[in-house]
N, C-alpha and C positions, 0 to 999 in steps of 0.2 A: 510515546510511539518510536522514537529513536531507538530505546532499548529494545523493544520488540522487534525492530527491524535488524538490529544487531544479532538477536537471538535466532532470528529465523535462519541465518547461515549456518547454524550448528558449528561455528568456528571455521567454517569454508569459505567465508567471504573474507578475503584479505582486508579489504577496506572498502567503506562506503565513503566515495570520494566527492559526492555532492547530492543534495537534496534540493528540489524546487517544487513549487506548489502554485497553481494557477486559480485555486478556487475550487476544483472538483478532482483534479489529476495530480498526483504526487509522482514526480519523475525522480528515480533513484540511479544515480550513476555509481558505479560500483567496480571492483577489481577482484581477480582471484588468479591463483597460479595453476588451476586446473579446469579445464573447459566443462567439465561435468558438473562442477559446482555452480554454473550458471543456471542450469535447468533445476537443480535441487534448491536454489535459491528461490526461483519463480514458483516451484511447487509448494515449498514452505511457506511462501507469502500469501499464496491461495488460501491455506489453512489458517490464516490469521482472521479470515470471515470478515474483512474490514472494506473489501473491495468489490465492484460489481464486474470489473473487467481487469485484467493484467495482460499486458503485451510487451514484448521486446523483439528487437530485430536482428538479434544474433549478437556476436560479439567480434571484437578484433584483438589479434596477437601481437605484442611489441614486447622484446626483451624478455620473453618467457612469462608475460603477464597477460591474462585475458581481462579487457576491459568491455564493459556493457552498460547499456541503460534501460531500466524498466519502467514503463508506464503504468500506473495503478490508478484507476478511477474509484474514488470513494463512493460506497453505497450511500443513498440519500439517509440523512437522519431521520429517525422515527421520533416523533415527539408526541407526549402526553400533556393535555391541560390538566393543570392541579389547582387546587384550590389554595388559601392561604396557610394551610396546614401541610401542604405537599400530598395531599390525597387525590388520586384520579378524579376527574370529573366528566361527565358525558358532554360533548359539544355538538352543535349542530351548525350548519353552514347554510344560510339563507341566500337563494340566488334571486336577485332582481332583474326583472326583464323589462 
């Protein structure tokens, strides 16, 4: 995943400075030398198709470096029940009242 995140910047993210994960949301702290790279990073992150929502609250500028944090909520995992050979099997859920 980290390699995918680095590739998302197309060389335009100077540095991913931090990653944190709370079980559903990945927070990515990053920096770049051009403010346009912030929106490019968010757009390309969306193209990974791993997240149900992506937000960021803008960026700050200090010493000619833009820093920002992007919060990306992972899509729920889709799972398929399989038999011992790894073949998909039909499942049913019984509701007990």
